[in-house]
C-alpha positions, 0 to 999 in steps of 0.5 A, a space after each residue: 880276709 884281706 880287709 881284716 889284715 889291713 885293718 889290723 895292720 892300720 891299728 898296729 901302726 896307729 898304736 906304734 905312732 901313739 907310743 912314739 908320740 908318748 915317748 917324745 912327750 916324755 923326753 920333752 917334759 924332762 927338758 921343761 923348766 919347772 920351779 922347785 918348791 920354796 922350803 916349807 917351815 910349817 906355817 899354815 899359809 904355806 901349805 897349799 903353795 908348797 904342796 901344789 909346787 911339789 906335786 907339779 914338780 914331781 909330775 913334770 920331773 920325777 914321776 918315774 922315780 920310786 915312791 920312796 924317792 919322791 917322798 925323800 925329795 919332798 922332805 928335802 924342802 921341809 926345813 926350819 920352824 916346827 916343820 924341821 922337828 916334824 920331819 925328823 919325827 917322820 924320818 924316824 917313823 919311816 926308818 922304823 917302818 912305823 909310818 903310814 906314808 908310802 907315797 908323795 900323795 900320802 905325804 901331801 895329805 899328812 902335811 895338809 892334816 898336820 899343818 893346814 886348817 880343818 878343811 880347805 873349804 873353810 880356809 877358802 871361805 875365810 880368805 874370801 871373807 877377808 880379801 881386799 883389793 888394796 893397792 892392786 889394780 882391778 884386774 889383779 884383784 879379780 885374778 886373786 879373787 878367782 883363785 880364792 873362790 875355787 873350792 870355797 863352795 860359794 856361788 852366785 849372790 854370796 860371791 858377788 857380795 864378797 867381791 863388792 865388799 873387797 873392792 876399794 871404797 871409792 869403786 864401791 861408792 861409784 857402783 852404789 851411786 850408779 843410776 840406774 844400775 845396769 841390767 845383766 846382758 844390757 850394754 851401757 849407752 
C-alpha cells in the first residue's frame, strides 16, 4: 500500500512539473519576436507566403485569442488591390452571419481557394518546371529548389532532371562533359 501511494505521489509531482514547464514555455513564447505578415493584395504569388506568415504569428503570439479575433487580425493585413474589395465583401458577410468563416484556418482555406491556383501541387510543379539558378550561387539555388520541390509530387529521376535543367548553362555543360560520370556512392579521385 505504501508503494502505491508513493507511485501516485511521484506521478502527481511529474504532472505538476510538466504543467509548470508548459506555463514557462508559453510565457517565453510570448516574448519571442515573430515577424508579422506583409500585407496581402490578392496576387496569386503572395498567397502561400502570406498564409504561412500569418499562421505562424497566430501560433506564436495570439493562439489563445478567440477565433473571431484571430480572423479579424488576419483581415487587418488584407489590403489593396482586389483583396480590399474581397475583404469588404467578407466583412459584410460576417456582419450578417452569412459567412462560413469561423476560424483563421477556414479563412486561410478561403484565401487559398479564392486567390490561389487550382492546387498547391500544380503550383509547385509549375514552379519546379520554371526555376532557374540565374545569378544565384549553387547553394542558394539548392535551397530554393528544395523549397519548391516540397509538395510537388516529384520524386527521384524527374526531380534530378528538373534540377539539372535549372542549373546555369556552364555548369550543365561541365556536368555533361564529365568523363566518366561519377557512380553514386563513389568518391572522386
